[in-house]
N, C-alpha and C positions, 0 to 999 in steps of 0.2 A: 449866529454866523450866517452872513449873506452869501448864498450860493444858489445859482440857477438850478431848479429842480431837475431839469432834463440832464444835467451833467453831474449830479451828486454822486452817483455810483462810480462813474469814471474817475472823478476827482478823488474819491476815497480810495479806490484801487491804486491810483497813482501815489497818493500819500503813504499808503501801506507799503508800496514798493520802496519808496524813499526811506521809510522807517526801517525796513529790513536791511537796506543797503548801508545805512548808518550803523546799525547794530553789527553787521558783518564787518564794517570798517573798524569798529572797536575791537572785534575779535582778531582781525588780521593784524591790527596794531599790537595786540597782546602777544601774538605769535612772533611778530617782528622783534619785539623787545626781548622776549624770553629766549629766542635763538640768537640774540646779540647781532642782529642783522641791520639795525637802524643806521649805522654809520658807514655802510658799505658803498653808498652813492654820495659823492662829495660835492656835487653840484645840483643846482635846481634849474632844470630846463623845462619850461612850461609846455612847449610844443614838441620839440625833438626828443624830450625825455620819455615820451609815450612809448616809443619803440625801443626795446632792449637791444644790447649789442647783438649783431647778427654774424659777424665774421670773427675769425681768430684775432685779427688785428684790432678790432673794436674791443674785444674782451681784454686783450693785453693792455690797451690804453686805459681802460677803466681800472684794471688791477694796479697799474703803475700809480694812478692817482690815489688809490686806497693805501698803497704802500707808503705814502707820505704822511699818513695820519697817525696820531698817537695810539689809536687802537691797534694798528698793525705793529708798530715799533715796540709797544709795551706789552701786548698780549698775544698777538697772532703772528709773530715773526716766524717765517718759514712756511706760512700757509701756502698751499698749492692753488693753482688756478681753478681746479675743479671744486675745491673747498670754498673758494671765493664766489664761484657761481651760485652755490647754494644759499649763501647769505644775501647775495645780490638779488636773488629772485624775490625774497620776501619784502625787501625794501622797495623794489621796483613794483611789485604787485600791490603793495600798500598805496603807493602814489598813483598807480594806474586806476585802482578802485576809486580813489578820490576824484580823479578826472571823470570817471564813468558816472559817478553820482551827479556831478555837475551837468553832464549831458542829459541824464535821465530826468533831472529836475527842470532844466531850462527849456528843452524842446516841448514837452507837454504843457508847460506853463504858458508859452506863447500861443499854443493851439487852443487851450481852454480860455485864455484871455480874449482871443479873437472871436471865439464863439459866444462870448458874454457870460461864461460860467463863473468868472472870478470878478467880484465887485467889492467896492468899499474897503472896509478895514481888513476883510479877508485877503484881498489882493495885496494890501500893504504888508500884512503879516508874512505872506509868502515871499515877497521881495526881501524882507528883512531876513528870513530864513536863508535865502540864497546868498545874500551878502555875508551872513554869518558863516556859511559854508566856505565861501572864498577866503574869509579871514582865517578860518581854521586851517586852510592849506598853507597860508603864510606862517601861522604859528608852528606848524609841523616843521617847516624849513628852519625857522628861528630856533626851534628846539635842537634840531640836528646840528646846526652850526656851533652850538655850545660844546659839542663833543669832538670838534675837529681841530681845536686850538691847543689845549694844554693837557687835558686828561681824557682817557679813553672811555668816557661816559657822558651822557647828556646831563644837563642841569635838571635836578629833580624838581626844581621850581617850575621850569618851563614844561617839563613832562606833566606836572599837575595841571597847569593852565591848559595844555593841549587836550588832556583827557577831559577836564571839566567843560571845555568848550564843546567837545564832541557830545558829551552827555546833555549839555544845554540844547544843542541842536536836536538831539534825539527827543528830549522832553518837549520841545516846542512843536515838533511834528506830531508827536503822540497827543499832546493837548489839543492841537488843531483837529485831529481826527475825532477826538472825543466831543469837541464843540459841534462838529457836523452831525455826529451820530445821535447825540443826546440833546433834546430840546430842554432849555432851562424852564423849570417850573417854580416860580417864586412863591406860589401859594402853599406849597407843601410845608408842613410844620417840621422844623428842624429838631430832631431828637438828639442831636449831638452838639449842643451849644458850647459847653465847656471843653469838649473834645477837640474843637477846632484849634484852640490855643495849644493844647497838648500836641496836636499833630504838627503845628508849625514849629514849635520848639524842637521836637524830635526830628523833624525833617532837616532842620539846620544841622543837627548833630550827624544825621546820615550823610549829608553833603560834605561835612568836615571829615567824616570817616573815609569817604571816597578820595578826598584830597590826600589824606595820610596814607591811603593805599598806594597812591602814586608816589608819594615820598619814599615809602618802603621799597617799591619796585625800582625807582630811579637810583636808589643808593644800594640796591641789593641787600637791604637790611634783613630780608627774610631768610637769607642764607648764612646768617651769623650766629643766631641763637635758636637752635632747632629743638627746643624742649618746651613742654607745656604740661601743666599750667604755670610752673615756675620757669624762670629764666636762668638756666644752668644752676638750678638749685636755690635760686634767690627770687624773692618776690619782685624786687627791682635789681637789675643787673648792676653790680658794683661799678661806679664811675659813670653810669648812664646819665646822671644829671649833675655830676660834681667834678668832672675832669678839669684839672687846673690848666691854665694857659689858653683858654678859649672862652669867648663870651657865653653867658648862660643860655641865651636864646638859641645858640647853635645846638644845644642839647634838645631843644624843643622842635626846631624846624630843620636842623642839619646845616652844616656849613656850605656855602656856595662853592662851585668849582674854583679851585685856586688858580691864581696867576702870579706873575713875578712880583706884583705889587701887594699881594695879600699876606699880611704878617701872621695870619692864623692858619695858613695851610699846613697840612701834615698832621692834622688831628682827627683822623677818621673815627667817629664814634656814633654808632647807629642804635645803641641800646635805648636811648630815650625815645626815638621815633618809633621803634618797634613796640615799646611799652605802651605808648599812647595809642597806637593802632590796635593793640590787643584789647585795651579796656574801653576804647570808643565802641568796639564791636559789641561789648556787653551792654553799653549804654543804649545802643540801637536795639539790641535784643530785648531789654526790659521795657524800652519805649513801645515796641510793637505789642508786647504782652499787656502793657497798660492800656493801649488803644483797644485791644481785643476785649479785655475785661470791662472797660467802660462801655464799649459798644454793646456788649451782651447784656449788661445791666440796664441799659437804656432802651433795649428792644428796638434797635435801629432797623431800617428797612432790610429786606432780605438781600438785595443787591449789595448794600453796604456791608452787611455781615459776611457775605460771600467774599468780598474783597478783603475783609479783615482776616478771614480764614486762610485765604491764599497768602496774604502778607505774613501771617504767622508761620505757615509752612515754608515759605521762602527764606525767612530769617533763620529758621533752624538749619535749613540746607546750607545757607551761606556761612553760618558760624562753623558748621562741621567741615565745610570745604576749606575755610581759612585755617582751622587747626591742622587738618591733614596736609595741606599745602606747606605749612611750617614744619611739621614733623618729618616730612619726606624731602625737605630741602628744595622746595619749589620746583617740582617736575613740570614740564611744559604743559601737559594735559591738565593737571590740577590748577596750575596758574591761570590758564585760559578759562577754565570753568569758574574759577573764583571771580575773575573779572566779569564774565557773563552773568554770574549770579548777582553782582552789584547792579548791573543794568536791569535785570528782571525785578529786583527789589525796588529800584527807583521807579520803574514803569508801573508796578502794582501800587506803590504809594501815591503816585500822581493820579491813577485811576480812582483810588479811594477818595482822595481829596476832591476830585471833580464830582464824584457822586454826592459828596456832602453839600454841594451847592443847591440841591433840589432839582434833580433831573429825572427823566424817565427814558 
């Protein structure tokens, strides 16, 4: 990674700041979703939306707009202005934090670029990260719009895309930090040859599990069957994959938000999505165990084994969080911790894979 030596520390501190802010953005997003605050702001104003309502008249104007939405008419009829202010805060803060990330990224970027710290492919990668961040803001509004038309919930497909893009942004920043901190050593003998393929296969499953976590969250599927290990006394909830009158793939990925032209609307069934999310969790769990056993048997380097030890610890914690989140009907604290756990698991997995390439 080409970076001027004089600026390496400053650039790394800047990237760590960005990494933390993106992580915080994911957490704020989780709180926004779990408090059902995401549909409280019905417009996207890039500049003027930075400032929240300041007068009673401004607040009443925003509240009147919210009262025209399906969420208010179907779920929150009779909500008071003070109650509206509470949900408005989280959505406003979520958007404000996104704008702040843009400023924190862009201003130092130009300073470092003018000083000659950023060169070649490194500069190109950072430009791509900035563009991806801007695209993420668009995806957020695209997601919110899906919940303002017909049903008082956002599309779980769009939620999954929004979350996945946030984690892609997080992963790119983290990988860039690792590229700067660890010099590639191609002469080191790789003691994990077969494990690379094992890692890649399992990493795909981990990413798929995160997508299904978004599906479960977007459809409130975690609040329907709150028993474990069985689903209301059954291994597979009755009708989870066989409900008549709906395409089979709806049982796998959930039906889209209905509209007047959708002949399949009115078939809410989240048993299949929850079942898949439950058992993908165990696929990830056993994948991490397989990596750990393989790494230990191959006597990999101490830094790689340390990463595997941490990965094993995190996957146990994440599995436990998922089970308790389900059993307690998705309380906000556990729901947020569960989403944070997914980020840490992803972060540790990327660190381990980076160390496999022969670094010091």
